[in-house]
N, C-alpha and C positions, 0 to 999 in steps of 0.2 A: 227806835222810833216812839215807843211809849214814853220815854223820857222826855223826848222833844215835845210831843204832844201835852204832856203834864206840865213842862215849864211854860209853854205858850200861854196856857190857860191860867196857871195859877201864879205865875211870876210876871206876866205881861198883860194878859187879857183882864183878869179880874181886877188887879190893883190899878192899872193905868188906864184901862178902857172901860171899866164899870160893867164888864160883861157878866150877865147872870144867867143867860140862857143860850145854848148852842144846839143846832141841828147838824148832823153831818151824814153824807151818803156815800156808800160803797156799792160797787156791782156785786150781785149775788155770786158766790163762789169765791170771793176775795176774803177768805177766812182770817187771814193775817190781819188785814186792815180792820176787820170787826173786832179781832181781838185786842189790838192796840186801843181802839176807842173804849171798849169794854174795860180794860185795865185802868183807865182814866175816869171811870164812872158814868160813862154813857150807856143808856138802856136801849135796846131794840125796840122800836115802836111800831114798825111797819116794813113789811116786804111785799114788793110787787114783782112777781116772776116775769112779767112782759112789760119792759119799760121802754127801751130805745135800742137802736142798732148801732153797735160800736164795733169797728173792725170787721163789719161784714157779718157780724152775728147779733142776733137778738140777746140783749142782755137784761137781767132783772136788777132791782134797786133794793138796797137796804136802807132804811132811815133809821138813825140813831139820835137819841137826845140826851144832853146834859143840862142839869139845872143846879144852880149854886145852892149851898146849904145856908148861906146867909139870908 
């Protein structure tokens, strides 16, 4: 999945769409998704432990940010 995210950003998003800034969100506890984003240069900028009810449980939210070096 790390390769997919990297490919989408660097081979499609940046050159074809001019993307320079991306925010991504994951539920807290979803360590795998956080690692995928971090491997692609995203930085954790915010965590809210009480965000929304999903599948009958209160879930927190991680917010990650990526900025282009260009």
